[in-house]
C-alpha positions in Angstrom: -4.9 11.0 5.8 -1.9 10.9 3.6 -0.7 7.7 1.9 2.4 6.9 0.0 2.6 3.6 -1.8 5.4 2.0 -3.8 5.5 -1.4 -5.5 8.8 -2.6 -6.8 10.3 -6.0 -8.1 8.3 -8.6 -9.8 9.3 -10.5 -13.0 9.6 -7.4 -15.1 10.8 -5.1 -12.4 8.2 -2.5 -13.1 7.7 0.1 -10.4 4.4 1.7 -9.3 4.1 4.6 -6.9 1.3 6.8 -5.7 1.1 9.5 -3.2 -2.3 10.9 -2.1 -4.2 12.9 0.5 -7.6 11.6 1.2 -8.9 15.2 1.5 -8.2 15.6 -2.3 -10.1 12.5 -3.3 -13.8 11.9 -3.8 -15.7 11.2 -0.7 -16.3 7.6 -1.8 -12.6 6.9 -2.5 -11.5 8.7 0.8 -13.9 6.6 2.9 -12.8 3.4 1.1 -9.2 4.0 1.9 -9.8 5.1 5.5 -11.9 1.9 6.1 -9.3 -0.3 4.5 -6.6 1.2 6.7 -8.8 0.7 9.7 -9.9 -2.9 9.0 -6.3 -3.8 8.3 -5.2 -2.5 11.7 -2.3 -0.9 9.7 -0.9 1.0 12.7 -0.4 -2.3 14.6 1.5 -4.1 11.7 5.2 -4.6 12.1 7.4 -2.2 10.1 9.0 -5.1 8.1 7.2 -8.1 6.8 10.0 -10.0 4.9 9.2 -12.6 2.2 10.3 -16.1 2.8 13.7 -17.1 1.5 13.6 -18.0 -2.2 10.8 -15.6 -3.1 12.4 -14.3 -6.3 10.4 -12.3 -8.8 7.9 -11.2 -6.2 6.7 -7.8 -5.5 7.9 -5.6 -2.6 5.5 -3.0 -1.1 6.2 0.0 0.9 3.2 1.8 2.4 3.4 4.9 4.6 0.2 6.2 6.2 0.1 9.4 8.0 -2.8 10.9 10.0 -2.9 13.9 12.4 -2.2 11.6 15.3 0.3 9.1 13.8 2.6 8.0 11.1 3.4 4.4 10.3 5.4 2.7 7.5 5.2 -1.0 6.5 7.8 -2.6 4.1 6.2 -5.9 3.0 7.2 -8.7 0.7 4.5 -10.2 -1.4 4.9 -13.6 0.1 4.6 -12.1 3.6 1.4 -10.0 3.1 -1.2 -10.9 5.7 -4.7 -11.5 4.2 -5.9 -8.5 6.1 -3.5 -6.2 4.2 -4.1 -7.5 0.7 -7.4 -5.5 0.0 -5.5 -2.2 0.9 -2.6 -3.3 -1.3 -4.9 -4.2 -4.2 -6.7 -0.8 -3.9 -3.6 1.1 -3.9 -2.1 -0.8 -6.8 -5.3 -0.2 -8.8 -5.2 3.5 -8.0 -1.5 3.8 -8.9 -2.1 2.0 -12.3 -5.0 4.4 -13.0 -2.9 7.4 -12.1 0.0 6.1 -14.2 -2.3 5.7 -17.3 -3.9 9.1 -16.7 -0.8 11.0 -15.8 
């Protein structure tokens, strides 16, 4: 599974991004991400989840997940994130920060 993640916006306008292939990760990290994608029902989410009007200084997330069978992209405003998607966003944010520090 390949995942591309971008976070933009926010008060300071700092961007985070991450591209990964679960085959290149540890078995534990790969299973974690695959489970989060599955429990989120990611492939059933609409492609756009806009934040409510007046949501200034909030983050915007772009997530693309690609498997052998399918590819799906979701562009979501922080104020519109469903509770089911938040664990995946939090994990990808943490991994992007770690890659940024180590890269």
